[in-house]
C-alpha positions in Angstrom: 0.0 0.0 0.0 1.1 3.6 -0.6 2.8 5.2 2.3 3.4 1.9 4.2 6.6 0.8 2.5 9.2 3.6 3.1 12.0 1.1 2.4 10.8 0.4 -1.2 13.4 1.1 -3.9 13.3 4.6 -5.3 13.1 3.3 -8.8 9.7 1.7 -8.2 6.7 4.0 -9.0 4.4 4.7 -6.0 1.4 2.5 -5.7 -1.5 3.9 -7.6 -5.0 2.7 -7.9 -6.8 4.2 -10.9 -10.6 4.6 -11.0 -10.9 1.7 -13.4 -8.6 -1.1 -12.4 -6.1 -2.7 -14.8 -8.1 -6.0 -14.7 -11.4 -4.4 -15.8 -12.3 -4.9 -19.4 -14.7 -2.3 -20.9 -15.2 -0.4 -24.2 -12.4 2.2 -24.8 -11.0 2.8 -28.3 -14.3 2.7 -30.2 -15.2 4.3 -33.6 -17.8 6.5 -32.0 -15.4 7.8 -29.3 -12.7 8.6 -31.9 -15.2 10.2 -34.3 -16.8 12.4 -31.7 -13.3 13.3 -30.4 -12.1 14.2 -33.8 -15.1 16.4 -34.6 -14.8 18.2 -31.2 -11.1 18.6 -31.8 -11.7 20.2 -35.1 -14.3 22.6 -33.6 -12.0 23.6 -30.7 -9.0 23.8 -33.0 -10.7 26.3 -35.2 -11.8 28.2 -32.1 -8.3 28.2 -30.7 -6.8 29.3 -34.0 -9.1 32.3 -34.0 -8.2 33.1 -30.5 -4.5 32.9 -30.9 -4.6 35.1 -34.0 -6.6 37.7 -32.0 -4.9 37.8 -28.7 -1.9 35.5 -28.9 -3.1 32.9 -26.4 -5.4 29.8 -26.1 -7.0 28.0 -23.1 -7.1 24.3 -22.5 -9.9 22.5 -24.4 -9.8 19.2 -22.5 -12.3 20.0 -19.8 -15.0 21.5 -22.0 -14.5 18.6 -24.5 -14.9 16.0 -21.6 -18.1 17.7 -20.4 -19.5 17.8 -23.9 -18.6 14.2 -24.5 -20.3 13.0 -21.4 -23.5 14.9 -22.2 -23.6 14.0 -26.0 -23.2 10.3 -25.3 -25.8 10.5 -22.6 -28.3 12.3 -24.8 -27.7 10.1 -27.9 -27.3 6.8 -26.0 -30.5 5.3 -27.6 -28.7 5.4 -30.9 -25.9 3.2 -29.6 -28.0 1.1 -27.3 -25.9 2.0 -24.3 -24.2 4.9 -22.6 -20.5 5.6 -23.2 -18.0 4.2 -20.6 -15.6 6.5 -18.7 -12.8 5.2 -20.8 -14.6 6.1 -24.1 -15.1 9.6 -22.8 -11.5 9.7 -21.9 -10.6 8.8 -25.5 -12.9 11.6 -26.8 -11.2 14.3 -24.7 -7.7 12.8 -25.6 -8.6 12.8 -29.4 -10.1 16.3 -29.2 -7.4 18.0 -27.2 -4.8 17.9 -30.0 -6.7 20.6 -32.0 -6.1 23.4 -29.4 -2.3 22.7 -29.1 -1.7 22.5 -32.9 -3.7 25.7 -33.4 -1.5 27.6 -31.0 1.7 26.5 -32.8 0.3 27.2 -36.3 -1.1 30.6 -35.3 2.1 31.7 -33.6 4.5 30.9 -36.5 3.0 30.3 -39.9 1.4 33.8 -40.6 5.0 35.2 -40.5 4.9 34.4 -44.2 2.3 37.1 -44.8 4.5 39.7 -43.1 7.3 38.8 -45.4 5.2 39.1 -48.6 4.7 35.4 -49.2 1.3 33.8 -49.7 -0.4 31.2 -47.5 -0.5 27.8 -49.2 -2.7 25.1 -47.8 -0.1 22.3 -48.3 2.5 24.3 -46.4 0.3 25.0 -43.5 -1.0 21.4 -43.4 2.5 19.9 -43.6 3.8 22.0 -40.7 0.8 21.2 -38.6 0.7 17.5 -39.3 4.5 16.8 -39.0 5.0 19.0 -35.9 1.9 17.6 -34.2 2.8 14.0 -34.8 6.5 14.5 -33.9 5.5 16.1 -30.5 3.3 13.1 -29.6 5.9 10.5 -30.6 8.6 12.2 -28.7 6.5 12.4 -25.6 5.6 8.7 -25.5 9.0 7.5 -24.2 8.7 10.1 -21.4 5.4 8.8 -20.0 6.8 6.5 -17.4 9.3 9.1 -16.2 6.8 12.0 -15.8 3.4 10.4 -15.3 4.2 7.2 -13.4 7.4 7.8 -11.5 6.6 11.4 -10.8 3.1 10.7 -9.6 2.4 12.9 -6.6 5.1 15.3 -7.6 4.0 16.5 -11.0 0.4 17.5 -10.5 -0.8 18.3 -14.1 -3.5 20.6 -12.9 -5.8 20.5 -16.0 -5.2 16.8 -16.5 -6.2 16.1 -12.9 -9.3 18.3 -13.1 -10.3 16.6 -16.4 -10.0 13.2 -14.6 -12.3 14.6 -11.9 -14.8 15.7 -14.6 -14.8 12.2 -16.1 -15.3 10.5 -12.7 -18.1 12.8 -11.7 -19.7 12.3 -15.0 -19.5 8.6 -14.6 -21.5 9.0 -11.4 -24.1 11.1 -13.1 -23.1 14.5 -11.8 -22.0 16.5 -14.8 -24.2 18.6 -17.2 -23.0 20.5 -20.2 -26.0 22.9 -20.2 -23.7 25.8 -19.3 -21.3 25.1 -22.1 -24.1 24.8 -24.6 -25.8 28.0 -23.3 -22.5 29.9 -23.4 -21.8 28.6 -26.9 -25.2 29.6 -28.3 -25.2 33.0 -26.7 -21.7 33.8 -27.9 -22.3 32.5 -31.4 -25.5 34.5 -31.9 -24.0 37.6 -30.2 -20.8 37.7 -32.2 -22.4 36.7 -35.5 -24.8 39.6 -35.2 -21.9 41.8 -34.2 -19.1 41.0 -36.7 -21.2 39.2 -39.4 -24.3 41.4 -39.7 -22.5 44.4 -38.1 -25.6 45.5 -36.1 -23.4 47.3 -33.6 -19.9 48.5 -33.4 -17.3 45.7 -32.5 -14.5 48.1 -31.3 -15.8 51.2 -29.5 -13.2 53.9 -29.3 -12.9 57.1 -27.3 -10.0 59.5 -28.2 -8.9 61.5 -25.2 -8.2 64.6 -27.3 -9.8 66.8 -30.0 -8.3 68.6 -32.9 -9.3 72.2 -32.9 -7.8 73.9 -35.9 -4.0 73.4 -35.8 -4.0 72.6 -32.1 -4.8 69.4 -30.2 -6.7 69.9 -27.1 -6.4 67.1 -24.5 -4.2 64.0 -24.3 -3.0 63.7 -27.9 -2.4 60.2 -29.1 -4.3 58.5 -26.2 -7.3 56.4 -27.2 -9.4 54.1 -25.0 -10.9 51.2 -26.8 -12.4 47.7 -26.3 -13.3 44.8 -28.6 -16.5 43.8 -27.0 -16.3 40.2 -27.9 -17.8 37.3 -25.8 -14.8 35.0 -26.3 -12.5 37.7 -24.8 -14.8 38.1 -21.9 -14.6 34.3 -21.4 -10.8 34.3 -21.7 -10.5 36.9 -18.9 -12.8 34.9 -16.7 -10.8 31.7 -17.2 -7.3 33.1 -16.8 -8.4 35.0 -13.6 -8.2 38.4 -12.2 -4.5 38.8 -11.6 -3.3 37.8 -15.1 -6.0 39.8 -16.8 -5.1 42.9 -14.8 -1.5 42.5 -15.6 -2.3 42.2 -19.3 -4.5 45.3 -19.4 -1.7 47.1 -17.5 0.5 46.4 -20.5 -2.2 47.7 -22.8 -2.6 50.9 -20.8 1.2 51.6 -20.9 1.2 51.1 -24.7 -1.9 53.2 -25.4 -1.8 55.8 -22.7 2.0 56.2 -22.1 4.2 55.1 -25.0 2.0 56.3 -27.9 1.3 59.8 -26.4 5.0 60.1 -25.5 6.0 59.3 -29.1 3.5 61.9 -30.4 4.7 64.5 -27.9 8.4 64.1 -28.6 8.1 63.4 -32.3 5.5 65.8 -33.6 8.1 68.5 -34.3 10.3 66.3 -36.5 10.6 67.3 -40.1 11.6 63.8 -41.4 10.3 60.3 -40.8 11.9 58.6 -37.9 13.1 55.0 -38.6 11.4 52.5 -38.9 8.4 54.7 -39.7 7.8 55.9 -43.2 5.7 59.0 -42.4 6.1 62.0 -40.2 4.9 61.3 -36.7 2.6 64.3 -36.7 0.8 62.8 -39.7 0.4 59.3 -38.1 -2.7 58.0 -36.4 -2.3 56.3 -33.0 -2.7 52.9 -34.8 0.1 53.8 -37.3 2.4 54.8 -34.4 1.6 51.5 -32.7 2.5 49.6 -35.9 5.7 51.5 -36.6 7.2 51.8 -33.1 5.2 50.4 -30.2 5.1 46.8 -31.7 9.0 46.7 -31.5 8.9 47.8 -27.9 6.3 45.1 -27.2 8.4 42.5 -29.1 11.4 43.2 -27.0 9.3 42.9 -23.8 7.7 39.6 -25.0 11.0 38.0 -26.0 12.6 39.1 -22.6 9.6 37.7 -20.6 9.8 34.4 -22.5 13.5 34.1 -22.0 13.2 34.9 -18.2 10.5 32.3 -17.8 12.9 29.8 -19.5 15.8 30.8 -17.3 13.6 30.5 -14.2 12.7 26.9 -15.2 16.3 26.0 -16.1 16.8 23.6 -13.2 13.6 21.9 -14.1 14.6 21.8 -17.7 18.0 20.1 -16.9 16.3 17.5 -14.7 13.6 16.9 -17.3 16.2 16.2 -20.0 18.1 13.8 -17.8 14.9 11.9 -16.9 13.9 11.7 -20.5 17.3 10.4 -21.6 17.3 7.8 -18.8 13.8 6.7 -19.8 14.8 6.3 -23.5 17.6 4.0 -22.4 15.1 1.7 -20.5 14.1 -1.6 -22.0 10.9 -3.6 -22.0 8.1 -1.3 -22.5 5.3 -3.9 -22.4 6.9 -6.8 -20.6 8.4 -7.0 -17.1 12.1 -7.5 -17.5 13.3 -11.0 -16.6 9.9 -12.3 -15.6 8.1 -12.8 -18.9 5.0 -11.5 -17.1 2.6 -9.4 -19.3 2.4 -5.8 -18.4 -1.0 -4.7 -17.1 -3.3 -2.9 -19.5 -2.8 0.5 -17.8 1.0 0.3 -18.4 1.1 -0.6 -22.1 2.6 2.0 -24.4 3.0 2.0 -28.2 6.0 0.0 -29.3 9.3 1.8 -29.1 10.1 0.6 -32.6 7.0 2.4 -33.9 7.9 5.5 -32.0 11.5 5.6 -33.3 10.7 4.6 -36.9 7.8 7.1 -36.9 10.0 10.0 -35.7 12.6 9.1 -38.3 10.0 9.0 -41.0 8.8 12.5 -40.0 12.3 13.9 -40.2 12.8 12.3 -43.6 9.5 13.8 -44.8 10.7 17.2 -43.6 13.9 16.9 -45.6 12.0 15.6 -48.6 9.6 18.6 -48.7 12.3 21.0 -50.0 10.0 23.3 -51.9 7.9 23.8 -48.7 10.5 24.0 -45.9 13.8 24.7 -47.7 15.3 22.3 -45.2 18.9 21.0 -44.9 20.8 18.6 -42.7 21.6 21.3 -40.1 18.0 22.3 -40.0 16.8 18.8 -39.5 19.3 18.3 -36.7 18.0 21.5 -35.1 14.5 20.0 -35.2 15.5 16.8 -33.6 17.6 18.4 -30.9 15.4 21.4 -30.1 12.3 19.2 -30.6 13.2 16.6 -28.0 14.6 19.3 -25.6 11.4 21.4 -25.6 8.9 18.5 -25.8 10.6 17.3 -22.6 10.5 20.8 -21.1 6.9 21.3 -22.1 5.8 18.0 -20.7 7.5 18.7 -17.4 6.2 22.3 -17.1 2.7 21.2 -17.9 2.9 18.9 -14.9 4.1 21.8 -12.7 2.0 24.8 -13.8 -0.6 23.4 -16.3 -0.9 23.7 -20.1 -2.5 27.2 -20.1 0.5 28.7 -18.4 3.1 26.7 -20.3 5.5 29.2 -21.9 5.5 27.6 -25.4 6.2 31.0 -27.0 9.3 31.4 -24.9 10.5 28.0 -26.1 9.8 29.1 -29.7 11.7 32.3 -29.2 14.7 30.4 -27.8 14.6 28.0 -30.7 14.6 30.9 -33.2 17.4 32.7 -31.4 19.6 29.6 -31.3 18.8 28.6 -34.9 19.3 32.1 -36.3 22.6 32.5 -34.5 23.8 29.2 -35.9 22.7 30.3 -39.4 24.5 33.7 -38.9 27.7 32.0 -38.0 27.4 29.8 -41.1 26.7 32.9 -43.2 23.2 31.7 -44.1 21.2 35.0 -44.3 19.3 34.7 -47.6 15.4 34.7 -47.9 15.5 30.9 -48.3 17.4 30.6 -45.0 14.8 32.7 -43.3 12.2 30.3 -44.5 14.3 27.4 -43.1 14.6 29.1 -39.7 10.8 29.7 -39.6 10.1 26.1 -40.6 12.3 24.9 -37.8 10.6 27.1 -35.2 7.1 26.2 -36.4 7.7 22.5 -36.2 9.4 22.7 -32.8 6.7 25.0 -31.5 3.9 22.7 -32.6 5.8 19.6 -31.3 6.4 21.2 -27.9 2.8 22.4 -27.6 1.4 19.0 -28.5 4.0 17.2 -26.3 2.6 19.2 -23.3 -1.0 18.3 -24.2 -0.1 14.7 -24.7 1.4 14.5 -21.2 -1.7 16.1 -19.7 -3.9 13.6 -21.4 -1.8 10.7 -20.3 -2.1 12.0 -16.7 -5.9 12.0 -17.1 -5.8 8.5 -18.4 -3.4 7.4 -15.6 -5.9 8.6 -13.0 -9.0 7.2 -14.6 -7.4 3.9 -15.7 -7.1 4.4 -19.4 -4.8 2.3 -21.7 -1.8 4.5 -22.7 -1.4 2.8 -26.1 -5.1 3.5 -26.9 -4.7 7.1 -25.8 -1.5 7.6 -27.8 -3.2 6.3 -30.9 -6.2 8.5 -30.2 -4.3 11.7 -30.0 -2.3 10.8 -33.1 -5.7 10.5 -35.0 -6.8 13.8 -33.4 -3.7 15.6 -34.4 -3.9 14.4 -38.0 -7.6 15.4 -38.4 -7.3 18.7 -36.7 -4.1 19.7 -38.5 -5.8 19.1 -41.9 -8.7 21.4 -41.1 -6.7 24.1 -39.3 -4.8 24.9 -42.5 -8.1 25.6 -44.3 -9.3 27.7 -41.3 -6.2 29.9 -41.5 -6.7 30.5 -45.2 -10.4 31.3 -44.6 -9.7 33.8 -41.8 -7.0 35.5 -43.8 -9.0 35.8 -47.0 -12.1 37.0 -45.3 -10.4 40.0 -43.8 -8.1 40.9 -46.7 -8.4 44.5 -47.9 -7.6 45.7 -51.4 -6.7 49.4 -51.0 -5.6 52.0 -53.6 -4.9 54.7 -51.0 -1.4 56.0 -50.0 0.5 53.7 -52.4 4.3 54.0 -52.8 5.2 56.0 -56.0 7.5 53.2 -57.1 7.6 51.0 -60.2 8.0 47.3 -59.3 10.0 45.1 -61.7 8.2 42.2 -63.2 10.0 38.8 -63.5 7.6 37.4 -66.0 6.2 34.5 -63.8 3.7 36.5 -61.8 0.1 35.2 -61.8 -2.8 37.5 -62.5 -5.4 38.5 -60.0 -8.6 40.7 -60.0 -9.3 43.1 -57.2 -12.0 42.1 -54.7 -14.1 44.1 -52.2 -15.6 47.6 -52.8 -13.4 48.2 -55.8 -14.5 45.1 -57.7 -17.5 46.9 -59.3 -15.5 49.8 -60.8 -12.3 47.9 -61.7 -12.5 44.5 -63.4 -8.9 44.6 -64.6 -6.7 41.5 -64.0 -3.4 42.8 -62.5 -0.1 41.1 -61.9 0.4 40.1 -58.3 3.8 41.0 -57.0 5.1 40.0 -53.6 7.7 42.4 -52.1 9.7 40.9 -49.3 11.6 42.7 -46.6 14.4 44.8 -48.1 13.6 44.0 -51.7 12.6 47.5 -52.9 13.6 50.7 -51.2 10.6 52.7 -49.9 8.2 49.8 -50.4 7.0 47.9 -47.3 6.9 44.1 -47.5 3.6 42.8 -48.8 1.6 41.9 -51.8 0.7 44.5 -54.6 -1.3 44.4 -57.7 0.5 46.1 -60.6 0.0 46.7 -64.3 2.2 45.6 -67.1 4.5 48.5 -66.6 5.0 47.7 -62.9 2.9 50.7 -61.6 1.3 49.8 -58.2 -2.5 50.0 -58.3 -3.5 48.2 -55.1 -2.0 47.0 -51.8 -3.4 43.6 -50.8 -3.4 43.9 -47.0 -3.8 40.5 -45.4 -6.4 39.6 -42.8 -3.7 38.2 -40.5 -1.1 40.7 -39.3 -2.5 43.3 -41.7 -2.7 47.0 -40.9 -5.9 48.3 -42.6 -9.0 47.9 -40.4 -11.4 49.4 -42.9 -12.1 49.0 -46.6 -11.5 52.1 -48.7 -15.3 52.8 -48.6 -15.2 52.8 -44.8 -16.6 49.3 -44.1 -14.9 48.0 -41.0 -13.0 44.7 -41.3 -12.2 42.3 -38.4 -8.4 42.0 -38.5 -6.2 39.4 -36.6 -3.2 41.1 -34.9 -1.4 37.8 -34.4 0.9 39.4 -31.8 3.2 36.4 -31.2 3.6 36.0 -35.0 5.0 39.4 -35.5 7.5 38.7 -32.7 8.9 35.7 -34.6 9.2 37.8 -37.7 11.1 40.5 -35.8 13.6 38.0 -34.4 14.4 36.3 -37.7 14.6 39.6 -39.7 16.5 41.4 -36.9 19.2 38.7 -36.7 19.6 37.6 -40.3 18.9 40.9 -42.0 20.5 43.1 -39.3 17.7 45.7 -39.8 16.2 45.6 -36.3 15.5 49.0 -34.6 17.4 47.9 -31.5 16.7 51.0 -29.5 13.0 50.3 -29.5 13.5 46.6 -28.8 15.8 47.5 -25.8 13.1 49.7 -24.4 10.9 46.7 -24.3 13.7 44.6 -22.7 14.2 47.3 -20.0 10.4 47.4 -19.3 10.3 43.6 -18.9 13.3 43.6 -16.6 11.8 46.4 -14.4 8.6 44.4 -14.0 10.5 41.2 -13.0 12.4 43.3 -10.4 9.1 44.6 -9.1 7.9 41.0 -8.7 5.4 41.2 -11.6 5.5 38.5 -14.3 6.7 40.2 -17.4 5.2 37.9 -20.1 1.5 38.7 -19.7 2.3 42.4 -19.3 4.5 42.3 -22.4 1.7 40.6 -24.4 -0.6 43.4 -23.2 1.9 46.0 -24.5 2.0 44.2 -27.8 -1.7 43.8 -28.3 -3.9 46.8 -28.9 -5.7 48.0 -25.8 -9.0 47.0 -27.5 -8.0 43.3 -27.1 -6.8 43.3 -23.5 -9.6 45.6 -22.1 -12.4 43.0 -22.5 -10.1 40.3 -21.1 -9.7 42.7 -18.1 -13.5 42.9 -17.8 -13.7 39.1 -17.7 -11.2 39.2 -14.9 -13.2 41.7 -13.0 -16.3 39.5 -13.4 -14.3 36.6 -12.0 -13.3 38.8 -9.0 -16.9 39.7 -8.3 -17.9 36.0 -8.4 -14.9 34.9 -6.2 -15.1 37.7 -3.6 -18.8 38.6 -3.4 -21.0 35.7 -4.5 -18.6 33.0 -3.5 -17.3 34.8 -0.4 -13.7 34.5 -1.3 -13.6 30.8 -2.3 -11.8 30.4 -5.6 -13.6 28.5 -8.4 -12.6 25.1 -9.7 -12.1 24.1 -13.4 -15.6 22.6 -13.2 -17.4 25.6 -11.8 -20.5 27.1 -13.6 -18.7 30.3 -14.5 -15.7 28.5 -16.0 -18.0 26.1 -18.0 -20.1 29.0 -19.3 -16.9 30.9 -20.2 -15.6 27.9 -22.1 -18.8 28.0 -24.1 -18.4 31.7 -24.7 -14.9 31.2 -26.0 -15.9 28.4 -28.4 -19.1 30.0 -29.6 -17.6 33.5 -30.2 -14.6 32.2 -32.0 -16.6 29.8 -34.2 -19.0 32.6 -35.1 -16.0 34.6 -36.2 -14.8 31.7 -38.4 -18.3 31.3 -39.9 -18.6 35.1 -40.5 -15.2 35.1 -42.2 -16.2 32.1 -44.4 -19.5 33.7 -45.5 -17.6 37.0 -46.1 -15.5 35.3 -48.8 -18.6 35.5 -51.1 -19.0 39.2 -52.0 -22.8 38.9 -52.6 -23.2 37.2 -49.2 -21.0 39.8 -47.5 -23.1 42.7 -48.8 -26.4 40.9 -47.9 -25.2 40.4 -44.4 -24.2 44.0 -43.9 -27.7 45.1 -45.1 -29.6 42.7 -42.9 -31.3 43.7 -39.6 -34.0 46.1 -38.3 -33.7 49.7 -39.1 -33.9 50.9 -35.5 -30.9 48.7 -34.6 -28.9 49.8 -37.7 -29.4 53.4 -36.7 -27.1 52.7 -33.7 -24.5 50.7 -35.7 -21.9 53.3 -35.3 -22.6 54.3 -31.7 -19.8 53.6 -29.3 -22.0 53.8 -26.2 -24.8 51.6 -27.6 -22.3 48.9 -28.5 -21.4 48.5 -24.8 -25.0 47.6 -23.8 -25.2 44.0 -25.2 -21.6 43.4 -23.8 -22.7 44.6 -20.3 -25.7 42.4 -20.4 -23.5 39.4 -21.2 -21.1 40.2 -18.4 -24.0 40.5 -15.9 -25.3 37.1 -17.1 -21.9 35.6 -16.5 -21.9 37.0 -13.0 -25.2 35.4 -12.1 -24.3 32.0 -13.7 -20.9 32.0 -12.0 -22.7 32.8 -8.7 -25.1 29.9 -9.3 -28.1 32.2 -9.4 -29.0 31.1 -12.9 -28.6 27.7 -14.7 -28.3 25.8 -11.4 -27.3 22.2 -11.7 -29.2 19.4 -10.0 -25.9 17.7 -9.4 -22.7 19.3 -8.2 -20.7 20.6 -11.2 
């Protein structure tokens, strides 16, 4: 028995009795469980991709997927002739969890291509997602015994343990998904009416100054704003009051300190200040943010990520040692020297399959030359950094949970080390930048999926799942989610792309003769049916022309800028129609690092300002990374997250009398539904917006009295306030009360 044998050898894992014993035989890896898990994984993968492109973060999907699985199987049990077992529900959440982790890795890295003037190709996105996702899972499998079994009681895996509690409570009949469904429905309807039909303003803004003649009266450059989105409200509730306050603090510094300071000191300049291309006095606050504040934020984010890595360095070293020791162990599925079959709950996938599968993935990466521009050094970097950060991610997930796992910091470290290696070797061309980005993308996705896999295996360890079945399930989930995430990224980018003929560079672009032709889309399509040549300008290609895609005539004259939906700068069509853009904050950071090191064009003074801000915060005892993300994001993104944190504070301190909420609480479940519903509505609106006729029909739909307030900043706050109040009452169990404890 545990605790009664202190003299037992340290190498033996502590005694553990799962909820379902190893001797019990019940349905587990069934077609229905895998299918439901794959579908939910796709839905939450699309949701997570939308979220990471908007605010640079995701939240764990395992718990809401587990709750939905229990309820769906319970509702549709007549179709199957029985209810699902706890092990089938565990397979569902394992299969579905891969979508969120892959979406994070893709959203953080792949859109860098757009910033460099390249296009997004489905095959490139799908290959990165598939190969990175599968590699992370395979690299985690040999670490299961070291982290999950031998470290049981030491590595907690907070979300994995909470998910096991959900499954066990659900098996006893005490879990209802009504709050998730209500949150999903409310958020979907709300956000589709908002960004799809545009019945009210999605980003209210209040400038704190007025232009009176030649003089600015008030706080010039300062703007209060908020993207009143239900999923951002849900994110703030889930991450809690402290982190949401720190994030909005960064946003306040960027919008109300840095931007007005740049305006104050730069409005008298008579020439553009690098890296800006316009006079500061002629810039809008958003243009100042794009030209200067983003670099400050990038320096702060990179520093915060590196500090979090350094803080975890002792854990990293011990994790790598444990992983290497475990790789050297023999006999995965038989007890050494005894010939006794290993119990069901200890059976992993064959080590031969793991090693051959990992080797096949590396070979596939090398073979896809046209996609990754990979070489032997790059492949070696993927293997070394991949195993290192999969190990680190798995261990950190056990310590602090997947939602707090600093994957972006690991990606930054990968980029820094890779770019420095390339710089020493003299590899600084555009192709070498693509290679560095491919390495970072695959390692980022692998590390993210490795952490998720370890969390799922912890859940299975507690409930009594079969590791081999779970490992196969998450491989299936990673493959299906990765294939759909590529399509989703293309949808979101195309749906928010702006074709603009305003403020174009007066430069003639040379044609190489292999450009494809493209017609303009959007408001200009009616007046201009010309098929232009599409020219992609990359960083440093043409003096005075920012990187991007341009439509030019046969003489090379620029007629339109094609501003992408992801990482683009134009938030309105030329006719004034607002467009929902995706800032992709962590994506731009990756671009800055690669360009800054390999092109030697980084505005280091701005970056070092961000470094100093991050260091000052750490010295003050404030975690720099969430603050830095707030600096990098527009204030409009962090302010609704802050409101969600305030709602959480009200529920915790007032209605719950200071008792913190669990991962299964009504408010967290409703917020999970808000996150999924709002983000999926955004994806659907973007998809429908690809059809110009449908886009125009949506904009002209709705009652006249409501459309009369479509541009009102104050009116836009009313539906958002009602949603926040509803969340307070559900979190405080005043509405949607459960018959069983949630």
